[in-house]
C-alpha positions in Angstrom: 9.0 20.5 3.1 5.7 21.6 1.4 2.3 20.5 2.5 1.2 19.1 -0.8 0.4 15.6 -1.6 3.8 14.3 -1.1 2.9 14.5 2.3 4.1 16.5 4.8 5.9 15.1 7.4 8.4 13.5 5.2 11.1 13.6 7.9 12.5 17.0 7.5 15.9 18.4 7.3 16.8 17.9 10.9 17.0 14.1 10.5 20.3 12.5 11.2 21.3 10.0 8.6 23.2 7.2 10.4 26.9 7.2 9.4 26.6 3.3 9.2 25.1 3.5 6.9 -13.5 0.6 -2.0 -12.8 2.8 -4.2 -15.6 5.3 -5.0 -17.4 2.4 -3.6 -18.8 1.2 -6.8 -21.7 0.8 -4.4 -24.3 -0.6 -6.8 -26.4 0.1 -3.6 -30.0 0.1 -3.6 -31.6 3.5 -3.9 -32.5 3.6 -0.3 -29.0 3.0 0.9 -28.4 6.6 0.7 -31.9 7.7 1.6 -32.4 8.7 -2.0 -35.6 8.1 -4.0 -35.8 8.3 -7.9 -38.2 10.7 -9.4 -39.2 11.4 -13.1 -36.7 12.0 -15.7 -35.0 15.3 -15.8 -35.2 17.5 -18.6 -31.5 17.4 -19.4 -30.1 15.7 -22.6 -28.6 12.3 -22.1 -25.1 13.0 -23.1 -23.3 10.7 -25.6 -19.8 10.9 -27.1 -17.9 9.5 -30.0 -16.6 7.2 -27.3 -20.1 5.8 -26.6 -20.3 7.2 -23.1 -23.9 7.3 -22.0 -25.5 8.9 -18.9 -29.1 9.3 -17.4 -29.3 11.3 -14.2 -32.8 11.7 -12.9 -34.7 14.0 -10.6 -34.7 12.6 -7.1 -35.2 13.1 -3.4 -32.2 12.9 -0.9 -31.3 13.1 2.6 -28.5 15.4 1.6 -25.9 12.6 1.8 -25.6 11.7 -2.0 -27.4 10.9 -5.2 -28.0 8.1 -7.6 -27.0 7.9 -11.1 -29.6 6.0 -13.0 -27.6 4.8 -15.9 -24.0 5.2 -16.8 -21.9 3.2 -19.6 -18.3 4.1 -20.1 -16.1 2.0 -22.5 -12.9 3.4 -20.7 -11.9 4.5 -17.3 -13.5 8.0 -16.4 -13.9 10.6 -13.8 -17.3 11.8 -12.9 -18.3 14.9 -10.9 -21.6 16.0 -9.2 -21.8 19.7 -8.9 -24.1 22.9 -9.2 -25.0 24.1 -12.5 -21.7 26.1 -13.4 -19.6 24.0 -11.1 -19.4 26.6 -8.3 -19.7 23.9 -5.8 -18.6 20.4 -6.4 -20.2 17.9 -4.2 -18.4 14.7 -5.3 -15.6 13.8 -7.7 -14.9 10.1 -8.4 -12.9 7.8 -10.6 -14.8 4.9 -12.2 -13.5 2.0 -13.9 -15.0 1.3 -17.3 -18.2 -0.6 -17.2 -22.0 -0.3 -17.2 -23.7 1.0 -14.1 -27.4 0.9 -13.0 -28.6 3.0 -10.0 -25.1 3.9 -9.0 -24.9 5.6 -5.7 -22.5 8.7 -5.1 -21.9 9.8 -1.7 -21.3 13.6 -1.3 -18.1 15.0 0.1 -20.1 18.1 1.2 -23.6 17.8 2.7 -26.4 19.1 0.3 -28.8 21.1 2.8 -31.1 22.7 0.1 -32.9 21.8 -3.1 -30.7 22.3 -6.1 -30.3 21.6 -9.8 -27.2 19.5 -9.9 -25.2 18.4 -12.9 -23.2 15.0 -13.4 -20.3 15.4 -15.8 -18.2 12.5 -17.3 -14.7 13.2 -18.1 -11.9 11.2 -19.7 -9.5 12.6 -16.9 -8.4 15.9 -18.4 -10.3 17.7 -21.2 -13.8 18.4 -22.2 -16.7 16.4 -20.6 -17.9 13.3 -22.7 -21.4 13.4 -21.3 -23.3 15.7 -19.0 -27.0 15.5 -17.4 -28.8 17.6 -15.1 -31.6 16.8 -12.4 -33.6 18.6 -9.8 -32.3 17.3 -6.4 -34.9 17.8 -3.4 -33.8 17.4 0.2 -36.4 15.3 2.0 -38.6 17.1 4.5 -38.0 14.8 7.3 -34.1 15.4 7.3 -32.7 17.1 10.3 -29.3 18.6 10.1 -26.7 18.9 12.8 -24.7 22.0 12.9 -21.0 21.6 12.6 -18.2 22.9 14.8 -15.3 25.1 13.3 -11.5 24.2 13.9 -11.1 25.2 17.5 -7.9 25.0 19.7 -8.3 23.5 23.0 -5.6 24.3 25.5 -3.4 21.8 27.4 -5.1 20.6 30.5 -2.7 18.5 32.9 -5.6 17.9 35.3 -7.5 16.1 32.5 -4.3 14.1 31.7 -2.8 15.8 28.7 0.0 18.3 28.5 -0.3 19.8 25.1 -3.1 21.4 23.1 -5.3 19.7 20.5 -7.6 20.9 17.6 -11.2 19.8 17.4 -13.8 20.3 14.7 -16.8 18.6 13.5 -18.7 18.7 10.1 -22.2 19.4 9.4 -24.2 16.2 9.2 -27.7 14.8 9.3 -29.1 13.6 12.5 -29.4 10.1 10.9 -25.7 9.7 10.4 -24.2 11.6 13.3 -22.9 10.0 16.6 -19.9 8.3 15.0 -16.4 7.8 16.8 -14.0 10.6 17.0 -11.3 10.5 14.1 -7.8 11.2 15.2 -4.8 12.2 13.0 -1.6 12.8 15.0 0.5 15.8 14.0 3.4 15.4 11.7 5.6 18.5 11.6 8.3 17.2 9.4 11.2 18.5 11.5 12.3 18.6 15.1 12.3 21.8 16.9 12.1 22.9 20.4 9.6 25.8 19.5 6.3 24.4 20.3 4.5 27.1 18.3 5.9 25.4 15.0 4.4 22.0 16.0 1.0 23.9 17.1 0.8 25.7 13.7 1.3 22.5 11.8 -1.3 20.8 13.8 -3.8 23.6 13.2 -3.0 23.2 9.3 -3.5 19.7 9.5 -6.9 20.1 11.2 -7.8 22.6 8.5 -7.0 20.0 5.9 -3.9 22.0 4.6 -1.1 19.7 5.7 0.2 16.2 5.2 -2.1 15.5 2.1 -5.3 16.8 4.0 -6.7 13.3 4.2 -7.8 13.5 7.7 -10.0 16.6 7.2 -11.6 14.9 4.1 -12.3 11.6 6.0 -14.1 13.7 8.7 -16.2 15.4 6.5 -17.1 12.5 4.2 -17.7 10.1 7.3 -19.5 12.8 9.2 -17.4 12.4 12.4 -15.6 14.8 14.6 -11.9 15.2 13.9 -9.1 15.6 16.5 -5.5 16.6 15.9 -3.2 16.6 18.8 -0.4 19.3 18.9 2.5 17.0 20.3 6.0 18.5 19.9 9.1 16.7 18.2 11.8 18.3 20.3 15.2 18.9 19.3 16.7 19.1 22.7 14.0 20.2 25.3 12.4 18.4 27.2 14.2 15.5 25.3 16.5 15.2 22.6 16.0 14.5 18.9 16.2 11.0 19.1 12.7 10.8 20.5 10.6 10.7 17.4 7.4 11.7 19.1 5.5 11.9 15.8 6.3 8.3 15.2 5.5 7.2 18.6 8.8 5.3 18.7 10.6 3.3 21.4 12.5 6.2 22.9 9.2 8.2 23.2 7.5 5.3 24.9 10.4 5.0 27.4 10.1 8.6 28.7 9.1 8.0 32.3 8.6 11.6 33.5 8.0 15.1 32.3 5.4 16.6 29.9 6.0 13.8 27.2 5.5 11.0 29.5 3.1 8.4 28.1 2.0 10.2 25.0 -0.3 7.4 24.1 -2.3 7.8 27.4 -2.4 11.6 26.8 -4.1 11.0 23.5 -6.7 8.8 25.1 -7.4 11.5 27.6 -7.6 14.3 24.9 -10.3 12.1 23.1 -12.4 11.7 26.2 -12.1 15.5 26.9 -13.2 16.2 23.3 -16.3 14.0 23.7 -17.3 15.9 26.6 -17.0 19.2 24.8 -19.0 17.8 21.9 -21.7 16.8 24.2 -21.8 20.3 25.6 -22.2 21.6 22.1 -25.1 19.1 21.4 -22.9 17.4 18.8 -23.6 13.7 18.8 -20.6 11.3 19.3 -20.0 7.8 20.1 -19.2 7.1 23.8 -16.1 5.0 23.1 -13.8 3.9 20.3 -11.8 6.0 17.9 -10.8 6.0 14.2 -7.3 6.7 13.4 -5.7 8.0 10.4 -2.0 8.7 9.6 0.7 9.1 6.9 4.4 8.8 6.9 5.5 9.5 10.7 1.8 9.8 11.8 1.1 6.5 9.9 3.6 4.7 12.0 2.1 6.5 15.1 -1.5 5.2 14.5 -0.4 1.6 13.7 1.9 1.5 16.7 -0.9 3.0 19.0 -3.1 0.4 17.9 -0.8 -2.2 19.3 -0.5 -0.3 22.6 -4.2 0.6 23.1 -6.1 -1.7 20.9 -9.2 -1.7 23.1 -9.6 2.0 22.3 -9.7 1.7 18.5 -12.2 0.7 15.9 -10.1 1.0 12.7 -6.9 2.4 11.5 -5.7 3.7 8.1 -1.9 4.1 7.9 0.0 4.9 4.8 3.6 5.4 3.9 5.1 3.5 6.9 8.0 2.1 5.0 6.4 -1.3 4.7 7.1 -1.9 8.4 3.9 -2.3 10.4 4.4 -3.3 14.1 4.3 -7.1 14.4 2.1 -8.8 16.9 5.1 -11.1 17.7 7.4 -11.5 20.5 10.2 -13.1 18.5 10.9 -14.0 14.7 13.9 -15.1 12.8 16.0 -15.7 15.8 15.4 -12.2 17.2 13.3 -10.9 20.2 11.1 -8.3 18.8 10.7 -5.3 21.1 8.5 -2.5 20.4 8.5 -0.7 17.7 9.2 -3.9 15.7 7.2 -6.2 17.8 5.5 -6.5 21.1 7.8 -8.4 23.4 8.3 -5.5 26.0 5.0 -3.8 25.7 4.2 -4.7 29.3 7.5 -2.9 30.3 6.3 0.1 28.4 2.7 0.4 29.5 2.3 -1.8 32.5 -0.1 -4.2 30.6 0.7 -7.1 28.4 0.1 -6.9 24.5 -3.5 -7.8 24.1 -3.6 -10.0 20.9 -7.3 -10.6 21.1 -8.2 -6.9 21.2 -5.6 -6.1 18.4 -7.1 -8.8 16.2 -10.4 -6.8 16.4 -8.9 -3.6 15.3 -9.5 -3.1 11.4 -6.4 -1.9 9.7 -5.8 -0.7 6.3 -2.0 -0.4 5.5 -1.0 1.1 2.2 1.8 2.5 0.2 2.7 3.5 -3.3 4.7 1.4 -5.6 7.1 4.4 -6.4 7.5 5.3 -2.7 11.1 5.5 -1.8 10.8 7.3 1.6 12.6 4.9 3.9 13.3 5.9 7.4 15.3 2.7 8.3 18.9 4.4 7.4 17.9 7.3 9.8 18.8 7.1 13.6 16.2 9.5 14.8 13.8 6.9 13.6 15.5 3.7 14.5 18.3 3.0 17.0 21.5 1.0 15.9 20.1 -2.1 17.4 16.8 -1.9 15.9 18.1 -1.0 12.4 20.0 -4.2 12.2 17.0 -6.4 13.6 14.5 -4.5 11.5 16.5 -5.1 8.2 16.9 -8.9 9.1 13.4 -9.3 10.1 11.5 -7.1 7.6 13.8 -7.4 4.6 15.5 -4.6 2.5 12.9 -3.4 0.2 9.6 -1.7 1.3 7.3 -2.9 -1.5 8.9 -6.3 -2.5 10.0 -7.6 1.0 8.5 -5.7 4.0 5.0 -5.2 3.3 4.4 -8.7 2.0 5.9 -10.2 5.0 3.9 -7.9 7.3 0.8 -9.1 5.6 1.8 -12.8 5.9 2.5 -12.2 9.8 -1.0 -10.4 10.1 -2.7 -13.2 8.3 -1.0 -15.8 10.4 -2.0 -14.1 13.7 -5.5 -13.6 12.4 -5.4 -9.8 12.7 -8.2 -8.1 10.6 -6.2 -6.0 8.2 -5.9 -5.2 4.5 -2.6 -4.2 2.7 -2.6 -2.5 -0.6 0.1 -1.1 -3.0 -0.9 1.6 -5.4 0.7 1.2 -8.8 2.4 4.3 -10.2 2.1 6.3 -6.9 5.0 7.8 -4.6 4.9 9.1 -1.1 1.3 10.4 -1.0 -2.1 9.5 0.7 -4.1 10.9 -2.2 -4.9 7.9 -4.3 -6.1 6.0 -1.0 -8.6 8.5 0.1 -11.8 6.9 -1.5 -10.6 3.6 -0.2 -9.9 4.9 3.5 -13.4 6.5 3.5 -15.1 3.2 2.7 -12.8 1.3 5.0 -13.8 3.3 7.9 -17.4 3.3 7.0 -17.4 -0.3 6.8 -15.7 -0.6 10.0 -18.1 1.6 12.0 -21.0 -0.4 10.4 -19.5 -3.6 11.4 -19.2 -4.8 7.8 -16.5 -7.2 6.5 -13.2 -5.5 5.1 -12.7 -8.3 2.6 -11.7 -6.8 -0.7 -9.8 -3.7 0.3 -6.3 -4.9 0.0 -4.4 -5.7 -3.2 -1.3 -5.7 -5.3 0.8 -7.1 -2.5 3.1 -9.8 -3.6 3.2 -13.2 -1.8 5.6 -13.3 1.2 8.8 -15.6 1.3 9.5 -15.2 4.9 10.4 -11.5 4.6 12.6 -12.0 1.5 9.7 -11.7 -1.0 8.5 -13.7 -3.8 11.1 -14.6 -6.5 10.9 -13.8 -10.2 8.8 -16.0 -12.4 11.0 -16.8 -15.6 9.3 -18.1 -18.8 11.2 -19.9 -21.5 10.2 -19.7 -25.2 12.3 -20.6 -28.3 12.0 -21.1 -31.9 12.0 -23.2 -33.9 10.2 -25.6 -31.7 11.9 -28.7 -33.4 15.3 -27.7 -34.4 17.8 -29.7 -36.2 21.4 -30.0 -35.2 23.1 -27.0 -36.7 20.0 -24.9 -36.7 20.1 -21.3 -34.9 17.7 -21.5 -32.0 16.3 -18.2 -30.7 15.5 -18.3 -27.0 13.3 -15.5 -25.4 12.6 -14.6 -21.7 10.5 -11.6 -22.6 7.2 -13.0 -20.8 9.2 -13.4 -17.5 8.0 -11.5 -14.6 9.0 -10.3 -11.2 6.1 -10.1 -8.7 7.8 -7.8 -6.5 10.0 -5.7 -8.8 12.1 -5.7 -11.9 14.1 -8.5 -13.6 17.8 -7.1 -13.8 19.6 -10.1 -15.2 19.1 -13.3 -16.9 21.3 -16.4 -17.3 20.8 -19.4 -19.4 22.3 -22.9 -19.3 21.7 -24.6 -22.7 22.2 -28.2 -21.5 25.3 -28.6 -23.5 27.9 -26.8 -21.3 27.2 -23.3 -23.0 25.7 -20.4 -21.3 24.5 -16.9 -21.9 23.5 -13.9 -20.0 20.9 -11.9 -21.9 17.1 -11.9 -22.3 17.0 -13.2 -25.9 20.1 -15.2 -26.8 20.7 -17.5 -29.7 22.2 -20.9 -29.6 23.1 -23.6 -31.9 23.2 -27.2 -30.9 25.9 -29.3 -32.7 24.4 -32.6 -32.0 21.0 -34.3 -31.9 19.4 -35.2 -28.5 17.5 -34.0 -25.7 18.8 -30.9 -23.7 17.5 -29.5 -20.5 17.6 -25.6 -20.9 17.7 -23.7 -17.5 16.8 -20.0 -17.4 17.4 -18.1 -14.1 16.0 -14.6 -13.5 17.2 -12.3 -11.0 15.4 -9.3 -9.5 16.9 -6.0 -8.1 17.0 -7.3 -4.6 18.8 -10.6 -5.6 15.9 -13.0 -5.5 16.2 -15.7 -8.1 13.8 -17.7 -9.9 14.5 -20.7 -12.3 12.5 -22.4 -15.0 13.5 -25.4 -17.1 12.4 -26.9 -20.4 13.4 -29.7 -22.7 14.6 -29.1 -26.2 14.6 -32.0 -28.5 17.1 -31.6 -31.3 16.8 -33.5 -34.5 19.3 -35.0 -36.7 20.8 -32.7 -39.2 20.3 -33.2 -43.0 23.8 -34.8 -43.2 23.1 -38.4 -42.4 26.7 -38.8 -41.3 26.7 -36.0 -39.0 23.4 -37.3 -37.4 25.0 -40.6 -36.8 27.8 -39.0 -35.1 25.7 -36.9 -32.9 23.4 -39.9 -31.7 23.3 -40.1 -28.0 24.3 -43.1 -26.0 24.3 -44.2 -22.4 27.5 -45.4 -20.6 27.6 -48.0 -17.9 26.3 -45.7 -15.2 23.4 -44.8 -17.2 24.5 -41.3 -18.2 23.4 -40.0 -21.4 26.4 -38.9 -23.6 26.5 -37.5 -27.1 29.5 -38.2 -29.4 30.9 -35.1 -30.7 34.0 -34.5 -33.1 36.9 -33.0 -31.7 39.0 -30.4 -33.7 41.2 -33.2 -35.1 38.1 -35.2 -36.2 38.2 -37.8 -33.4 35.1 -38.6 -31.3 34.9 -37.5 -27.7 32.2 -38.6 -25.2 30.7 -36.0 -22.8 27.6 -36.0 -20.5 24.8 -33.7 -21.5 23.6 -31.2 -18.9 20.8 -32.2 -16.6 18.6 -30.0 -14.3 20.8 -30.8 -11.3 23.7 -29.0 -13.1 22.2 -25.5 -12.2 22.4 -22.5 -14.1 26.1 -22.7 -14.8 28.9 -20.1 -14.2 26.9 -17.4 -16.4 25.0 -16.4 -13.1 28.1 -15.4 -11.2 28.8 -12.9 -13.7 25.3 -11.6 -13.8 25.1 -11.3 -10.0 28.5 -9.8 -9.7 27.3 -7.1 -12.1 24.2 -6.0 -10.1 24.9 -2.6 -8.7 24.2 -1.8 -5.1 23.9 -5.3 -3.8 27.5 -5.9 -2.4 28.4 -8.3 -5.1 27.9 -12.0 -4.9 28.1 -11.7 -1.2 24.8 -10.0 -1.2 22.9 -13.1 -2.2 22.1 -16.3 -0.5 20.5 -19.4 -1.8 17.0 -19.8 -0.6 15.0 -22.9 -0.1 13.4 -24.4 -3.3 16.0 -23.4 -5.6 14.5 -19.9 -6.1 
């Protein structure tokens, strides 16, 4: 496993597969929000490109945390950088949506501690800059800087309540912004091993920003808060076996009742208190209580679950790549008792205290994943026991993006938990696209600001099964005559939580089709109810109906023969000619007739769904 963006800890080669098989904030903040004052116009040229990108970056005074771009207009999405002349040091790099910006604040990733000539560049992504401008940036005289602390190993201290080492660092900051909570990212080695040195080394790399996407280190620097990484093991056989997935803080780990891995959650709390004391000894400002949590993949599960076990200790959580399965603040659902790590029914058995819903509601949580993430731990029995696998599948649903995350979002909303859920389009198993959002989420949480607006792109929940497809029926000509070829089209149909893999049509005259753009000819005049059923990759179905009015054909005799009548029961019939020229009466299709037998063939043809048995009818005829 490499330590690049596709994040480290994706459960490594020792896993056993079950045989059962905001954003660069577009902060249009006031200039004073960053402690920045605008000065005169710099001597640099206002850049303009054939794409009409314009830029104005003015001389200004800053407190070292960022600058303000006076004006920026971009007719397309762009990337901006703020760097020294020559780009030896890049202080910020951000992606901006197309638009016009005035007094646009950019927060630095690296603190500016001296007066410098800085350059703002606007790029289309890759390639040459579309616009550039330079300005003299002066650090205000009244700014006092706090020296940072390098990554330091702190050895285990059983007397202080923790049996494993941790790594601690703190970024250089200004006196004004220092004093925030400790940020914690649990280590995620990516494999089980009895060699503690392996886990300690990966924890060190994580603390240095060289493992599991490096998001924790970047969050620490941009938020100006201390950073702690525990070096917990993920054993193979000693002191416990591989079924104890410590780096996920799973059920088996929480049930360890003696030895060095007993109550890992409390050990982490004790590490943080120990770290606060060390920071105070070094005269580094730190909050007296509360912590920020960040994690991805296994460590994402860890921090989300930790918040359920110790909610009173946590200010905010950013957790990504957790397979769409957040711990649920429920004791039962869908006929199941939800024990930890799915729910909270047995939390008191594990911790000695009942689950504190009120405290959990106060923890701000940002839970995210990529739309293309396929890293699902549910089939693996080091992450889930056999019993939990079955319950989790039934409760959360089969698909991470289409079923599970929407269901979790609906549960958190129903329980009034302060959380935002987001799916990043075009992204896989990586924390990289979420970093700007995570920074601003924690920043808002520290400041006590609302977190509305951080989530997005998560479909509506349908009780854990996910929202069904939304079929759209179009046809031409809109007023066909009997005998005309009618072209039907379902191209504008959509699946909120995935892709449509099959279509079935019932044309209202007993005929069916199973393709997105079929053609059909009505032999007789009359009104026909056309039903389109769309099916997505997980078997959810959505239906749409429309009425097609068929005019008589030019042949008056044929038009008369096709005239609809009603029988004694009131059922509309159409008189059709049999092959021998005699007339026969048959009922026309109604909406109640359903999609017809074509759907059986379509469902049976869906691969990987277990045939027709993999589907069940859901309420509302979806």
